[in-house]
C-alpha positions, 0 to 999 in steps of 0.5 A, a space after each residue: 837320165 829322162 827319156 825322150 822316147 813317148 811309146 805308144 802305151 794303150 794297153 799294158 798286158 799283166 802276166 801273174 797277179 800276185 802281190 807284185 803283179 797286182 801293185 803293177 796293175 794299180 800303178 798302170 790303172 790309176 796312170 790312165 792306163 788299160 790292163 788285161 791281167 792273167 793269173 790262174 789264181 780263182 781269186 785274182 779278181 778279189 785280190 787284185 781288186 782290193 790292191 788297187 783300192 788302197 792303191 786308189 786311196 794312197 795316190 789320191 793322197 800324194 797326186 789328188 785330182 792330178 791323177 788320170 781318169 783311170 784305166 780299166 781292168 780286164 781278167 784275162 782266161 789266158 796268157 795270150 788274152 792278156 797280152 795279145 792287144 798289149 803294148 807293154 807287158 809286165 811279167 810278174 811270175 814266181 821266181 822259177 828260172 824254168 817256169 819264167 823262161 817257158 812262159 815268157 817265150 809263150 807271152 812272146 809268141 802272142 804279144 804284138 811286133 812291137 810290144 815290150 816285156 818287162 820282167 819283174 824278177 828280182 835276181 834272175 838274169 835276163 840273159 837266161 830268160 829271153 833264151 826261150 824267146 823268137 825275139 829275145 831283143 824285146 825282153 828287159 828286167 823291170 825290177 820293182 819295188 813293193 808296194 809297186 804303186 808307191 815306191 818309185 824305184 825300177 831296176 831296168 837291165 837288158 840281157 846279151 840279146 836285148 836292144 838298147 831300143 827295147 831298154 829305152 822303151 822300158 824306162 820311157 814306159 816307167 817314167 810315164 808312171 811316175 817311176 825313177 830308172 836305175 840303168 843297171 849297165 852290167 848283169 848280176 844275180 839280184 841287180 843292185 838294191 836286192 844285194 844291199 838288201 840281201 846283206 842286211 838280211 843276212 846279217 838280221 837272220 844271224 842276230 836272230 839265230 844267235 840270240 843277240 836280237 829279236 825280229 822287233 829290235 832289229 826292226 827298231 834299229 833301222 826304222 829309227 835309225 839309218 833307215 830314216 837316213 836311207 829314205 832320202 840320202 842312201 849310203 854314200 852320201 850319209 857317209 860323206 857328211 860323217 867326213 865332215 869338211 873333208 868328205 868321204 876321203 876323210 870318212 875312209 881313213 878314219 873308218 876304213 880300218 874297221 871294215 877289216 873287223 870281223 862284225 858281220 856274216 856274209 853267209 847266211 845261216 841255214 833256215 833250220 826249222 827251229 831258226 824258222 819257227 823262232 822267226 815266225 813267232 817273233 814276227 807274229 808278236 811284233 804284229 799284234 794281231 793287226 791284219 794284212 790290209 790294216 798294215 798295208 794302209 799304215 804303211 801307205 800313209 807312211 809313205 805317201 807322208 814321207 814322200 809329201 815331206 820329202 816333196 816340200 824340200 824337192 829332193 829324193 823320192 819327193 823330187 821324182 813325185 813332183 815332177 810326176 804330178 806336175 807332167 800329170 797336171 800338163 797332160 790334163 789341162 795343157 798350156 793356159 793362159 800366162 800369169 798377169 794376163 788379162 782374161 776375156 771380162 778384164 780381169 787379170 789371172 794371178 795365180 794358176 797352180 795345183 794344191 801342193 802338199 805342204 799347203 794340206 791340213 789335217 782335213 787334207 783340204 787346203 789350209 786356212 793360212 795358204 789362202 792368205 799366201 795364195 791371195 798375197 801372191 796375187 797382189 804382188 801379181 798386180 804390183 809387178 804388172 803396174 811397175 811395183 815389182 821386186 827391183 822397185 821394192 828394192 829401190 826402197 818404195 813398196 805398197 803395203 796392206 793395210 786392210 784385208 777381208 778373206 771369205 771361206 766359201 769352198 774347199 780345195 784338195 790336194 792336186 786341185 787346180 786353182 785360179 785366181 782371178 783379180 780385179 782393181 776396184 780402184 786407185 788414187 795416188 796413195 790407194 790401190 783397192 784389190 779384189 780376188 776371187 778364187 776358183 777350183 777346177 774346170 767348173 770355176 767354183 769360188 772357194 774364196 774372195 779376198 778384198 785388200 787396201 793397199 798404200 804406197 809407201 816410202 819403206 825407208 821412212 815408213 810413211 805414205 807417199 805418192 805413187 810415180 806418175 806411170 804406176 798410177 796411169 797403170 793402175 787407173 788403166 786396169 780400173 778402167 778395163 774392168 768398169 763395166 763389171 758389176 760390183 763383186 759379191 762380198 765386196 765391203 763385207 763386214 764380220 758382225 754377228 746377226 742383230 
C-alpha cells in the first residue's frame, strides 16, 4: 500500500552511525534530504563518508541523473544537536534494550513535537523501546536491510502506544526515499524477515558444527540455487509454481509429509570457542584476502545489476526502483509538454523520456541500437499525428522506412532525460521526409540526429501507393508550419572517407 501522506521532511536526525546508521544517512542524503548524525565514535566522519561514497557510486548506476541534488551531512556533537531540528529521526543504536530505552527517551525529550522516530532494531519489541518516552506514540520500528541505501525492504511495526498517524508518517517517509514498506501487523520478536533468516542461519551453523559443509559450500548452496529465486519470487510463489497446474494445494499434498521428517534443527548449536574459530577460519578462507570496501562495491554492483534485470520485467525490487525513478524525475521536471504537441518553432516533440536501464551498454551509455529505437518511436508519433496510427496499419496500409542516416554526436547515460524534436522536411503523395534531433537534459545538447525517408505502401500487396488525401494534407500542414526554419545541420549528409 502506498501512503497518500506527504510529511514535512527537510532534515533527518540519525542517532547511531554504524553500518546501518551510515547506510540510512546515505539513502536520505542521496535522495536530497539533509542529515544530522550523532555517534560517539571518533572515526564516525571518516566511516560515514566512505559509506556515502560507495552509495553514491551505486545509486548513480541505479538511478542516474534522476537523483536529486544531494542533501548535506552534519556531524553533531550530541544526540540533542542531531535531533533538535529534525522532522524524522532514525535510531540505529546497538541491539541493547536498556541502551535503546534510555537514549530513545533522550531523543524524545530533544526532538520537535511533530517529529517521528524510526528504530532500526532488528528484533526488539517497540512496546518495550517506547516505555521510557514521554511521547511513546511517536515511535515506530523501521527495520532495514544492509546495504540500507540499496535494499528497498523496511519492516514497519508499531508498539502498544504507537499511533496510526505515526505508522503512516513513517511509511510515507520510507516510500519517499524509494523503499518497500512491509507493515508488520502484530508485534513479534524478530518481526518477519529476520525470523526467516535466523532459521536458515541456525541450520547453517549446525552444518558447520557437524562437519557436513563449510561456510563457502553453504553460501554456494544458496547463491546458485534458491537465493536466485528468492530475490524475485520469495518462498510461497516459488513453491506454488512447483505444484504445477494444481498450484499450492498439490505442492502441500505432495511434499507436506516431508515436513514431519527430522531434517532440520530449529535450535542453534552453542557457539563454543571451537565453533567460532572454525567459522572464522572458513570465512577468512572464503574471503580470499579481499578487503571490506572491495567486497562492498562488488555486492553493490551485483545488486544494481540484479535490480536492473528485475526492472526490465517490472517485477519485485525492479518495480520499486522503476517507480522511485519515475517519482524522482517527476519531482525534478514537473509536467512537460505532451508527446505529439508542436513546440514554439513548429517542430514536434516526439520523445521525452529518461534513459532506461535496458538501454545501457557496457560503457554505461545509451547503446547504439536504442538510438534507432527511439528515432523509430519518434517517427511513429509523427505518423499517428497525420492519421497513420495503429488502426490505420491494422487496416492494411502503412509507411515503410526506406532510408535512414543517424549521426552520433554525444552520449546519454542512465537516467538522463532525452527529447526528440522532429521536423517534416517534405512530403508528396507517396513520400515523407523526416529529420529528428535528440537532445539531452535541460541544456538541450544535441547528441544525435536521424534523417528518414518513408514510402506509403499497401502492406498486403507490398507496393507503394498514394496516401489518402487527408493524410497528405496533414503532412503538408506540418511542412508549412516548419518552413521558416533553416535547413537542419547534417541534412543530406553521406558517409564517406575524406578525399
